[in-house]
C-alpha positions in Angstrom: 3.3 44.7 -6.0 6.3 43.7 -8.0 9.2 46.2 -8.3 9.0 48.5 -11.3 12.0 49.8 -13.2 12.8 53.5 -12.9 10.9 55.8 -15.3 14.1 57.0 -16.8 15.0 53.4 -17.7 11.7 52.5 -19.4 9.7 55.7 -19.7 6.1 54.8 -20.3 7.3 51.4 -21.6 6.7 51.9 -25.3 8.9 48.9 -26.2 8.5 46.8 -23.1 9.3 43.1 -23.7 7.4 42.2 -20.6 3.7 42.3 -19.7 2.7 45.9 -19.2 0.3 45.0 -16.4 2.2 42.5 -14.3 5.8 42.6 -15.6 6.2 38.9 -16.4 8.0 37.9 -19.6 5.8 37.7 -22.7 5.3 34.1 -23.9 6.4 33.4 -27.5 3.7 34.4 -30.0 1.7 36.3 -27.4 -0.7 38.8 -29.1 -2.8 40.1 -26.2 -2.9 43.9 -26.3 -4.8 46.7 -24.6 -4.8 50.3 -25.7 -3.7 52.5 -22.8 -3.2 56.3 -23.3 -3.4 55.8 -27.1 -0.6 53.1 -27.2 -1.1 49.4 -27.7 0.4 47.7 -24.6 1.4 44.0 -24.7 0.0 41.6 -22.1 1.2 38.1 -21.2 -2.1 36.4 -20.8 -5.9 36.8 -21.2 -6.2 37.5 -17.5 -3.9 40.5 -17.5 -5.5 41.8 -20.7 -9.0 41.5 -19.1 -7.9 43.4 -16.0 -6.1 46.1 -17.9 -9.1 46.6 -20.2 -11.4 46.9 -17.2 -9.1 49.6 -15.7 -9.3 51.5 -18.9 -13.1 51.0 -19.3 -13.7 52.4 -15.8 -11.7 55.6 -16.6 -8.8 54.9 -14.1 -5.9 54.5 -16.6 -4.1 57.1 -14.4 -3.2 54.1 -12.4 -0.5 53.1 -14.9 1.0 56.6 -14.9 1.2 56.9 -11.1 2.1 53.3 -10.1 5.5 52.5 -8.6 5.3 48.7 -9.1 3.8 46.2 -11.3 0.3 44.8 -10.5 -0.3 41.3 -9.4 -1.2 38.9 -12.2 -4.8 38.0 -12.7 -4.1 34.6 -11.4 -2.1 35.4 -8.3 -5.0 34.9 -6.1 -5.3 31.3 -6.9 -1.8 30.4 -8.1 0.7 29.8 -5.2 4.2 31.0 -6.1 5.5 27.4 -6.2 3.2 26.6 -9.2 5.2 29.2 -11.3 8.3 27.0 -10.9 6.7 24.7 -13.6 6.8 27.6 -16.1 10.5 27.9 -16.5 12.3 26.9 -19.7 14.0 23.9 -18.2 10.6 22.4 -17.2 9.1 23.3 -20.6 11.8 21.2 -22.3 10.6 18.2 -20.5 7.1 18.7 -21.8 7.7 19.7 -25.4 6.1 17.6 -28.1 7.2 17.3 -31.7 4.7 19.8 -33.1 5.7 22.6 -30.7 2.9 21.9 -28.3 3.6 21.0 -24.7 2.2 17.9 -23.0 2.5 16.5 -19.5 1.1 13.7 -17.4 -0.1 15.0 -14.0 -1.0 13.2 -10.8 -4.3 14.3 -9.4 -5.3 14.1 -5.7 -8.8 14.2 -4.4 -10.7 12.1 -7.0 -14.0 10.9 -5.6 -16.1 9.5 -8.5 -16.2 9.5 -12.3 -18.1 12.8 -12.2 -14.9 14.3 -10.7 -13.2 13.2 -13.9 -15.8 14.9 -16.0 -15.5 18.1 -13.9 -11.7 18.3 -14.2 -11.8 17.7 -18.0 -14.5 20.2 -18.6 -12.8 22.9 -16.5 -9.4 22.5 -18.2 -10.9 22.5 -21.7 -12.3 25.9 -20.9 -8.7 27.3 -20.6 -7.4 29.2 -23.6 -4.7 27.1 -25.3 -5.6 23.7 -23.8 -5.9 21.3 -26.7 -6.6 18.1 -24.7 -7.4 17.1 -21.2 -8.0 13.4 -20.5 -8.3 11.9 -17.1 -7.5 8.2 -16.2 -9.8 7.4 -13.3 -8.1 4.1 -12.7 -4.6 5.6 -12.1 -5.5 9.1 -11.0 -3.5 10.7 -13.8 -4.3 13.5 -16.1 -2.9 13.9 -19.6 -2.8 17.6 -20.7 -1.7 19.1 -24.0 -1.5 22.9 -24.5 -0.2 25.7 -26.6 2.7 27.4 -24.8 1.9 30.7 -26.6 -1.6 30.8 -24.9 -1.3 28.9 -21.7 1.1 27.9 -19.0 1.3 24.8 -16.9 0.8 26.9 -13.7 -2.5 28.0 -15.1 -3.6 24.4 -15.6 -2.6 23.5 -12.1 -4.3 26.7 -10.7 -7.5 25.9 -12.6 -7.6 22.5 -10.9 -7.1 24.1 -7.5 -10.0 26.4 -8.2 -12.3 23.4 -8.3 -10.7 21.6 -5.4 -8.2 19.2 -6.9 -4.4 19.2 -6.3 -2.3 18.4 -9.3 1.4 18.2 -10.0 3.6 16.8 -12.7 3.8 13.0 -12.4 6.7 11.6 -10.5 6.6 7.9 -9.5 8.1 8.4 -6.0 6.0 11.5 -5.3 2.8 9.9 -6.7 3.3 6.9 -4.4 4.0 9.1 -1.4 0.9 11.1 -2.2 -1.2 8.0 -2.4 0.1 6.9 1.0 -0.7 10.3 2.5 -4.2 10.2 1.0 -4.6 6.7 2.5 -3.4 7.8 5.9 -5.7 10.9 5.9 -8.7 8.8 4.8 -7.8 6.2 7.5 -7.8 8.9 10.2 -11.2 10.2 9.0 -12.5 6.7 8.9 -11.2 6.1 12.5 -12.8 9.3 13.8 -16.1 8.5 12.1 -16.1 4.9 13.5 -15.3 6.1 17.0 -18.1 8.7 16.8 -20.5 6.2 15.5 -19.8 3.7 18.3 -20.1 6.3 21.0 -23.2 7.9 19.6 -24.8 4.4 19.3 -24.2 3.9 23.0 -26.5 6.9 23.7 -29.0 6.1 20.9 -29.7 2.5 21.8 -31.4 3.2 25.2 -33.8 5.5 23.4 -34.7 2.8 20.9 -35.2 0.1 23.6 -37.0 2.2 26.1 -40.8 2.0 26.0 -42.8 5.2 25.9 -42.4 7.2 29.1 -39.8 4.9 30.6 -36.9 7.2 29.7 -36.8 10.4 31.7 -37.0 13.6 29.7 -33.8 15.1 31.3 -31.9 11.9 30.7 -33.1 11.8 27.0 -32.0 15.4 26.6 -28.6 14.7 28.1 -28.1 11.8 25.8 -29.0 14.0 22.8 -26.6 16.7 23.8 -23.9 14.1 24.3 -24.6 12.7 20.9 -24.4 16.1 19.4 -20.9 16.7 20.8 -19.8 13.3 19.7 -21.1 13.8 16.2 -19.3 17.1 15.6 -15.9 15.5 14.9 -17.4 13.2 12.3 -19.3 16.0 10.6 -16.6 18.6 10.8 -13.6 16.4 10.1 -14.5 13.0 8.6 -17.2 14.4 6.3 -14.8 17.1 4.8 -14.2 15.2 1.5 -18.0 15.2 0.8 -18.5 18.8 1.6 -15.5 20.0 -0.4 -16.4 17.9 -3.4 -20.0 19.2 -3.3 -18.9 22.8 -3.0 -16.4 22.5 -5.9 -19.1 20.8 -8.1 -21.7 23.5 -7.3 -19.2 26.3 -8.1 -18.8 24.7 -11.5 -22.6 24.3 -11.9 -22.1 20.5 -12.0 -23.8 17.7 -10.1 -21.6 14.9 -8.7 -22.2 12.1 -6.3 -21.0 14.4 -3.4 -23.9 16.8 -3.8 -26.7 14.5 -2.5 -24.4 13.0 0.1 -23.4 16.4 1.5 -27.0 17.6 1.4 -28.1 14.4 3.2 -25.5 14.8 5.9 -26.1 18.5 6.4 -29.9 18.1 6.5 -29.9 15.2 9.0 -27.3 17.0 11.2 -29.1 20.3 11.0 -32.5 18.8 11.8 -31.0 16.9 14.8 -29.3 20.1 16.1 -32.6 22.0 15.9 -34.5 19.2 17.6 -31.9 19.1 20.4 -32.0 22.8 21.0 -35.8 22.9 21.0 -36.0 19.8 23.2 -38.6 18.2 20.9 -38.5 16.2 17.7 -36.4 13.3 16.3 -32.6 13.3 16.2 -30.5 11.4 13.7 -27.0 11.7 15.1 -26.6 7.9 15.0 -27.7 7.8 11.3 -25.3 10.7 10.4 -22.3 9.0 12.0 -23.1 5.6 10.6 -23.6 7.1 7.1 -20.3 8.9 7.2 -18.5 5.8 8.5 -19.9 3.4 5.9 -19.4 5.8 3.0 -15.8 6.3 4.0 -15.4 2.6 4.1 -16.6 2.4 0.5 -14.3 5.3 -0.4 -11.4 3.5 1.2 -12.2 0.5 -1.1 -12.3 2.8 -4.1 -8.9 4.2 -3.2 -7.5 0.7 -3.0 -9.1 -0.2 -6.3 -7.4 2.8 -8.0 -4.0 2.0 -6.4 -4.3 -1.7 -7.6 -5.3 -0.6 -11.0 -2.2 1.6 -11.3 0.3 -0.9 -9.8 1.2 -2.5 -13.1 2.1 0.9 -14.6 3.9 1.8 -11.4 6.2 -1.3 -11.9 6.9 -0.1 -15.5 7.7 3.4 -14.3 10.1 2.2 -11.6 11.8 0.0 -14.3 13.0 3.0 -16.1 16.7 3.6 -14.9 17.6 7.1 -14.1 21.4 6.7 -14.8 23.8 4.6 -16.8 27.5 3.9 -16.9 28.9 5.4 -20.1 32.4 4.5 -21.5 33.4 7.8 -23.2 36.8 6.7 -24.4 35.9 3.1 -25.6 37.8 1.1 -26.9 40.9 3.0 -25.8 39.7 3.0 -22.2 37.0 1.1 -20.3 36.6 3.7 -17.6 32.9 4.3 -16.9 31.3 7.6 -16.0 27.8 7.9 -14.4 25.5 9.9 -16.6 21.8 10.5 -16.7 19.9 8.0 -18.8 18.2 10.9 -20.6 21.7 12.0 -21.9 22.4 8.8 -23.8 22.7 9.1 -27.5 22.8 6.5 -30.3 26.4 5.2 -30.6 27.3 5.6 -26.9 28.9 2.6 -25.3 27.5 1.7 -21.8 28.2 -0.9 -19.2 25.4 -3.0 -17.8 26.2 -4.8 -14.5 24.4 -7.9 -13.2 21.0 -6.9 -11.8 20.9 -3.5 -13.5 18.2 -2.4 -15.9 19.5 -1.5 -19.4 19.0 2.2 -19.8 18.3 2.3 -23.6 17.8 -0.1 -26.5 21.3 -1.4 -27.4 23.3 -4.1 -29.1 25.6 -6.5 -27.2 29.1 -5.7 -28.2 31.0 -8.7 -26.8 30.4 -11.9 -24.8 27.1 -13.2 -23.8 24.6 -12.9 -21.0 21.0 -13.6 -20.0 18.1 -11.1 -19.8 15.2 -10.9 -17.5 12.4 -9.6 -19.8 9.5 -10.1 -17.3 8.8 -6.4 -17.0 8.5 -6.1 -20.8 6.8 -9.3 -21.8 5.6 -11.0 -18.7 7.9 -14.0 -19.4 9.8 -15.0 -16.2 12.4 -17.3 -17.8 15.7 -15.6 -18.6 16.7 -15.4 -22.2 20.2 -15.8 -23.6 21.8 -13.0 -25.7 25.0 -13.3 -27.6 27.3 -10.6 -29.2 25.5 -8.6 -31.9 22.0 -9.3 -30.6 19.5 -6.7 -29.5 19.1 -5.7 -25.8 15.8 -3.8 -25.2 15.8 -0.9 -22.8 14.2 -1.8 -19.5 15.3 -5.4 -19.6 17.4 -6.5 -16.6 20.9 -8.0 -17.1 20.7 -11.3 -15.3 24.1 -12.6 -16.3 27.6 -11.2 -16.4 28.7 -7.5 -16.9 28.5 -6.6 -20.6 29.2 -3.7 -22.9 26.4 -2.4 -25.1 26.2 0.1 -27.9 23.2 2.3 -27.7 21.0 2.3 -30.8 18.1 4.4 -29.5 17.9 7.1 -26.9 16.4 6.4 -23.5 13.3 8.3 -24.3 12.7 6.1 -27.3 13.6 2.8 -25.6 11.3 -0.2 -25.6 10.3 0.3 -22.0 9.8 4.1 -22.3 7.6 3.5 -25.3 5.7 0.9 -23.4 5.2 3.3 -20.5 3.9 6.0 -22.8 1.4 3.6 -24.4 0.3 2.3 -21.0 -0.1 5.8 -19.6 -2.5 6.6 -22.5 -4.3 3.3 -22.3 -6.9 4.5 -19.8 -7.3 8.1 -20.8 -10.3 7.6 -23.1 -13.6 6.1 -22.1 -15.4 3.3 -23.9 -19.0 4.0 -25.0 -20.4 2.1 -22.0 -18.6 4.2 -19.5 -19.5 7.4 -21.3 -23.2 6.4 -21.2 -22.9 5.6 -17.5 -21.4 9.1 -16.8 -24.2 10.8 -18.6 -26.8 8.7 -16.8 -25.2 9.3 -13.5 -25.3 13.1 -14.0 -29.0 13.1 -14.9 -29.6 10.6 -12.0 -28.2 13.1 -9.4 -30.3 15.9 -10.9 -33.4 13.8 -10.9 -32.7 12.6 -7.3 -32.5 16.2 -6.0 -35.8 17.1 -7.7 -37.4 14.0 -6.3 -36.2 14.8 -2.8 -37.8 18.2 -3.0 -41.0 16.8 -4.3 -41.1 14.2 -1.6 -40.5 16.8 1.1 -43.3 19.0 -0.2 -45.7 16.1 -0.3 -45.0 14.9 3.2 -45.0 18.4 4.4 -48.6 18.6 3.2 -49.5 15.0 4.2 -47.6 14.5 7.5 -45.3 17.4 8.4 -43.6 15.5 11.2 -42.2 12.9 8.7 -41.3 15.3 5.9 -37.7 16.0 6.9 -36.6 12.4 7.8 -38.1 11.0 4.6 -36.5 13.6 2.4 -33.1 12.9 4.1 -33.6 9.2 3.5 -34.3 9.8 -0.2 -31.1 11.8 -0.5 -29.0 9.3 1.3 -30.4 6.0 -0.1 -29.4 6.5 -3.8 -26.2 5.0 -5.2 -25.1 6.8 -8.3 -21.5 5.5 -7.9 -22.5 2.1 -9.2 -23.2 3.8 -12.5 -20.4 6.3 -12.6 -17.5 4.5 -10.8 -17.9 0.8 -10.8 -17.9 0.6 -14.7 -14.5 2.3 -15.1 -13.2 0.4 -12.0 -14.1 -2.9 -13.7 -12.4 -2.0 -16.9 -9.3 -0.7 -15.1 -9.1 -3.9 -13.0 -9.3 -6.0 -16.1 -6.8 -3.9 -18.0 -4.3 -4.1 -15.1 -4.8 -7.9 -14.9 -4.2 -8.3 -18.7 -1.1 -6.1 -18.6 0.3 -8.5 -16.0 -0.3 -11.3 -18.4 1.5 -9.5 -21.3 -1.5 -7.8 -23.0 -1.1 -4.0 -23.3 -4.5 -2.4 -23.9 -3.9 0.8 -25.9 -7.4 2.0 -26.8 -10.3 2.3 -24.3 -12.8 0.3 -26.4 -10.8 -2.9 -26.7 -12.5 -5.0 -24.0 -15.9 -3.9 -25.0 -15.4 -4.4 -28.7 -13.5 -7.7 -28.4 -16.4 -9.1 -26.4 -18.8 -8.2 -29.2 -16.5 -9.5 -32.0 -18.1 -12.0 -34.3 -15.1 -12.7 -36.5 -11.4 -13.1 -35.5 -9.2 -12.7 -38.6 -5.5 -13.8 -38.3 -2.6 -12.8 -40.5 -0.2 -15.8 -41.0 3.4 -14.8 -41.1 4.6 -13.6 -37.7 1.2 -14.2 -36.1 0.1 -17.8 -36.4 3.7 -18.6 -37.4 7.0 -17.5 -35.8 7.9 -15.3 -38.8 11.1 -17.2 -39.4 11.9 -20.7 -40.8 12.4 -23.7 -38.5 13.4 -27.3 -39.3 10.1 -29.1 -39.7 11.3 -32.5 -41.0 14.4 -34.4 -42.1 14.6 -37.2 -44.7 17.7 -39.4 -44.7 19.4 -41.3 -47.6 22.1 -43.9 -48.0 22.1 -44.8 -44.3 22.8 -41.3 -43.0 21.8 -40.4 -39.4 20.4 -37.2 -37.9 23.2 -36.0 -35.6 26.1 -36.3 -38.1 24.0 -34.6 -40.9 23.1 -31.7 -38.6 26.7 -31.4 -37.5 28.0 -31.0 -41.1 25.2 -28.6 -42.0 25.9 -26.4 -39.0 29.6 -26.4 -39.9 28.9 -25.3 -43.4 26.5 -22.5 -42.3 28.5 -21.2 -39.4 28.6 -17.4 -39.5 25.9 -17.1 -42.1 23.0 -14.7 -41.4 20.6 -16.2 -43.9 17.3 -17.2 -42.3 17.5 -20.8 -43.6 21.1 -21.1 -42.2 20.0 -19.8 -38.9 17.2 -22.4 -38.8 19.8 -25.2 -39.4 22.1 -23.8 -36.8 19.3 -23.6 -34.2 18.3 -27.2 -35.0 21.9 -28.4 -34.6 22.3 -26.5 -31.3 25.6 -26.0 -29.4 27.6 -29.0 -28.3 31.0 -30.7 -28.0 30.6 -32.5 -31.3 30.4 -29.3 -33.3 32.7 -29.2 -36.3 34.4 -26.6 -38.5 34.5 -26.3 -42.3 37.3 -25.4 -44.5 37.4 -24.2 -48.1 34.0 -22.6 -48.0 32.7 -21.6 -51.4 29.3 -19.8 -51.8 27.4 -20.3 -55.1 24.8 -17.5 -55.4 21.3 -18.9 -55.6 22.5 -22.5 -55.3 24.1 -23.2 -52.0 27.4 -23.7 -50.2 30.4 -26.1 -50.5 33.1 -26.9 -48.0 35.2 -29.6 -46.5 34.4 -31.0 -43.1 36.7 -33.6 -41.5 38.4 -34.0 -44.9 35.2 -34.8 -46.8 33.8 -32.4 -49.4 30.1 -31.6 -48.9 27.5 -29.5 -50.6 24.4 -27.9 -49.0 21.7 -26.2 -51.0 19.4 -26.9 -53.9 18.7 -30.3 -55.4 20.6 -29.7 -58.6 23.6 -28.1 -56.8 24.0 -31.1 -54.5 23.4 -33.6 -57.3 26.3 -32.1 -59.2 28.8 -33.2 -56.7 28.1 -36.9 -57.2 26.8 -36.9 -60.7 23.3 -37.9 -59.7 20.0 -36.0 -60.4 17.6 -35.6 -57.5 13.9 -35.5 -58.2 12.3 -32.3 -56.7 10.1 -33.0 -53.7 6.6 -31.4 -53.7 6.0 -29.8 -50.4 3.3 -27.6 -48.9 4.9 -24.4 -47.8 8.3 -25.9 -46.9 11.7 -25.1 -48.5 13.9 -28.3 -49.0 17.6 -27.9 -48.4 19.7 -30.9 -49.6 23.0 -32.2 -48.1 25.3 -34.5 -50.1 28.9 -35.5 -50.7 30.8 -37.4 -53.3 29.2 -40.6 -52.0 25.7 -39.4 -52.7 22.8 -37.6 -51.2 22.7 -37.7 -47.3 19.7 -35.7 -46.2 16.9 -33.4 -47.1 16.0 -30.7 -44.6 12.5 -29.4 -44.9 12.4 -25.8 -43.5 9.3 -23.9 -43.1 7.9 -20.9 -41.2 7.2 -22.7 -37.9 3.7 -22.5 -36.3 3.5 -21.1 -32.9 3.1 -23.8 -30.3 -0.1 -22.3 -28.9 -1.7 -21.4 -32.2 -4.0 -24.5 -32.5 -5.2 -24.1 -28.9 -6.0 -20.4 -29.4 -8.0 -21.1 -32.6 -9.9 -23.9 -30.8 -10.8 -21.6 -27.9 -12.2 -18.9 -30.3 -14.2 -21.5 -32.2 -15.6 -22.9 -28.9 -16.6 -19.4 -28.0 -18.7 -19.1 -31.1 -16.4 -16.8 -33.1 -15.8 -17.1 -36.9 -12.1 -17.7 -37.4 -10.5 -16.6 -40.7 -6.9 -16.9 -42.0 -6.0 -14.0 -44.2 -2.6 -14.3 -45.8 -0.5 -12.9 -48.5 1.1 -16.3 -49.1 -0.1 -18.7 -51.8 -3.4 -20.4 -51.4 -1.8 -23.8 -51.0 0.3 -22.6 -48.1 -2.7 -20.9 -46.4 -4.7 -24.0 -46.8 -2.0 -26.1 -45.2 -1.7 -23.9 -42.2 -5.5 -23.6 -41.9 -5.9 -27.4 -42.1 -3.2 -27.9 -39.4 -4.7 -25.4 -37.0 -8.4 -26.2 -37.7 -9.3 -22.9 -39.2 -12.4 -23.2 -41.4 -11.8 -20.3 -43.8 -8.4 -19.6 -45.4 -7.8 -16.9 -47.9 -4.4 -16.8 -49.5 -2.8 -14.5 -52.1 -4.3 -11.4 -50.5 -2.3 -8.2 -50.8 -2.7 -5.4 -48.2 -5.4 -3.6 -50.1 -7.3 -6.9 -50.6 -7.1 -7.6 -46.9 -8.5 -4.2 -46.2 -11.4 -4.7 -48.7 -12.2 -8.1 -47.2 -12.5 -6.7 -43.6 -14.6 -3.8 -44.8 -16.9 -6.2 -46.6 -17.4 -8.2 -43.4 -18.2 -5.0 -41.6 -20.8 -4.0 -44.2 -22.5 -7.3 -43.6 -22.8 -6.5 -39.9 -19.8 -8.3 -38.6 -17.6 -7.0 -35.7 -14.1 -7.8 -36.8 -11.1 -8.5 -34.5 -7.8 -8.4 -36.5 -4.6 -10.0 -35.3 -1.3 -9.2 -37.2 2.4 -8.5 -36.8 1.8 -4.8 -36.0 4.2 -3.5 -38.7 2.8 -4.7 -42.0 -0.8 -4.3 -42.9 -1.3 -1.2 -40.8 -4.3 -0.2 -42.9 -6.3 -3.3 -42.1 -5.4 -3.1 -38.4 -6.7 0.4 -38.3 -9.9 -0.5 -40.2 -10.8 -3.5 -38.0 -13.2 -2.9 -35.1 -10.5 -4.0 -32.7 -7.0 -5.1 -33.5 -4.0 -6.8 -31.9 -0.3 -6.8 -32.8 2.3 -9.3 -31.8 4.8 -7.8 -29.4 8.3 -6.6 -30.0 10.4 -3.4 -29.7 9.7 -2.4 -33.3 6.0 -3.2 -33.0 5.7 -0.9 -29.9 7.1 2.0 -32.0 5.2 1.3 -35.2 2.0 -0.5 -34.3 -1.3 0.7 -35.5 -3.2 -1.8 -33.4 -5.5 -1.2 -30.5 -3.6 -3.6 -28.2 -0.2 -5.3 -28.2 0.6 -8.9 -27.2 3.8 -8.0 -25.4 4.8 -11.6 -24.5 4.7 -12.7 -28.1 2.5 -15.6 -26.9 -0.7 -16.0 -29.0 -2.4 -17.6 -26.0 -2.6 -14.2 -24.4 -5.0 -13.2 -27.1 -7.4 -15.8 -25.9 -6.8 -14.6 -22.4 -7.7 -11.1 -23.5 -11.0 -12.4 -25.0 -11.9 -14.3 -21.8 -10.9 -11.2 -19.8 -13.1 -9.0 -21.9 -16.0 -11.4 -21.4 -15.5 -11.4 -17.6 -15.2 -7.6 -17.5 -18.4 -7.1 -19.5 -20.1 -9.6 -17.2 -19.1 -7.6 -14.2 -20.2 -4.3 -15.8 -23.6 -5.8 -16.6 -23.9 -7.2 -13.0 -23.0 -3.8 -11.5 -25.4 -1.9 -13.8 -28.2 -4.4 -13.1 -27.6 -4.2 -9.4 -27.5 -0.4 -9.5 -30.7 -0.3 -11.4 -32.5 -2.8 -9.2 -31.2 -1.3 -6.0 -32.2 2.3 -6.9 -35.6 1.2 -8.3 -36.4 -0.5 -5.0 -34.7 1.6 -2.4 -35.7 5.1 -3.6 -39.4 4.4 -3.7 -39.2 2.7 -0.4 -37.5 5.7 1.1 -40.0 8.1 -0.5 -43.0 6.3 1.0 -41.4 6.3 4.4 -40.4 2.7 4.8 -36.7 3.5 5.3 -35.4 5.8 7.9 -32.1 7.7 7.4 -29.8 5.2 9.1 -31.2 2.3 7.0 -30.7 4.4 3.9 -27.1 5.2 4.8 -26.4 1.5 5.4 -28.0 0.5 2.1 -26.2 3.1 0.1 -22.8 2.3 1.6 -23.2 -1.5 1.2 -24.3 -1.0 -2.4 -21.2 1.0 -3.1 -18.9 -1.6 -1.6 -20.6 -4.4 -3.4 -20.1 -3.0 -6.9 -16.5 -2.0 -6.3 -15.7 -5.3 -4.7 -17.3 -7.1 -7.6 -15.1 -5.1 -10.0 -11.9 -6.1 -8.0 -12.7 -9.7 -8.7 -11.3 -9.1 -12.2 -7.8 -8.9 -10.8 -7.9 -12.7 -10.5 -7.3 -12.8 -14.3 -3.6 -12.1 -13.5 -3.2 -15.3 -11.5 -2.7 -17.3 -14.6 0.4 -15.2 -15.6 
């Protein structure tokens, strides 16, 4: 019992600020009370309230008057003291959400199948105060959200321990170490099972090969006793995961894959022990060891699948820097101090050395460098950055040391946002996986009833065969193909696409994209770059390209106007660059200045014509903006600037049309501009002049006609139509990550990754269909064959294990999608 304050200090505790029953501090907003001796006493949790009420109801309230210490809490029996370390205020600050709730991502050890996920989620949702509990079977992580006034993190962890699963707040290094430990433990169990199987087979084979009467009875008995001793390590050690999983499931009145497996192992081993002791009857020690070994092989494959599915997210987690070099006295001093990345605030100046990850979104203060954005976008080529340009958090400085001014905290950086989105990507379940989970649960229940019915029939028909046939029925089934291979396939495809720069945010993306009948593209920022580029140049009076671009760049130097930036980009850096003097801006018209002693004008047709007294006829263009260059000698050039099409846009459109999808361009620009883009890219339907509400109405009209719509936009504008579409994609970027309403984000900014996602979705759905078809065919054939006595237990174990390995190996093929990255 916990120490109790002296009675004279807190006589009868009328104003006690701690729990009256256990003495722990009361959580904020706690309202659990129990009337004891006519006074309402405060309790810290429902468990203490229930225990105190039971004490009063049983007439033993004298306990509280005579005690000399506080009682243990209601959860002490299942909550190790170390779990309570997660309840302190410092830990709570790390989990606090904007609405006062707490939320955390937990690593979970001991997952065996998708039914385990269902069991964990159901148990946690029973806890008072738990708002959400979503398990990602691919990564082994659990997202929990709870009300701190009603629940504590230690209670969540304790509830998981009650059902046989170890959980702890996610830490990349600890999670990786835990996976390694789990792999080593499983490896030892697999080794023991394999060794037992080989040794038992040595004693079993002579019995199979010997003709009737040729093997002496004493020798046969000796071999059986030897087989029994050699099978014990496999059953008592290697089979522990199955027995623990089955026991935890039965305690929760749930049926998981471990239940028939554990029953099959126990029944076969028990029958063999009984036959060995009696000296008569069949023994199945070889079948038991083989079944355990092969099933552990499939489980090892499952563990590898989960680790591979989580590896892309692991890379993102490791990319988050823990510290930064902050210049507290900049610009007076450039002395740097090492601080935690979490302590960075907007306005701080930090130093990024070569090879270091940038701790937070920032602006480059001076100089220039190159960035490695491969972790954020999948692009391997370094990108140049000059002073004043954005540096996203998580990018690696691949150039020289630079100074940066933080514009967003580390928690809100591009990489941190990306990690949060990726963590939540696998928490939900698509409809197909939910259906598979429900079918698998009913499948296990039906299998157990069938095993009982088969046993009773054979007990009546041929009692000697009843036990082995019932064991074969229990062992031969393969529910994991229904409950695990489907999420494994989706996790493998999601991981592969993340490697290629496609972040899947919602669980239904792959399934819905595969069913999509219409692919609707926004124009600006989606099919186009979202900024003007130089499309064409017309020359006059014998002018040439290089000198004209040189003069235009000199006039526009230092300008931030989009058209000016396009001309500067077209001119590019070079030794022939010039400088302009006497710059004069004319609002709405253009710019005038002297370059190499010659007066030039750059801007509208009328403005440029004014310098030489000539009038220029306007040029009709489709979607381009003409910018004229002239001097006193006349017009020199016309620069046609337009929103540049993405290089891969035409190929993507062609790939979707070849796949049988209806492609539509939906744009707010004028119809003529939309028609021009559609004609260039080969899009059959172009709708221009559509405001956001008109875009939304068009998509909803398609859906009413039965279409499944995939919408592709820039992620910031048109949020309503992105949410309304059956599945939506946003072009990547730091702002997009923070503001996107889409179901997936194209991180690389390459439109071709959208077509990759469509092909990945088709491949994933094909694998899922293959796995479900195989599971249905296998069980439809194997279970009746076992029920009529055509399969003995060892053949059933072999079939079940090979079936498990087949479907998971088939799912892992989807990782090949990443090879094109």
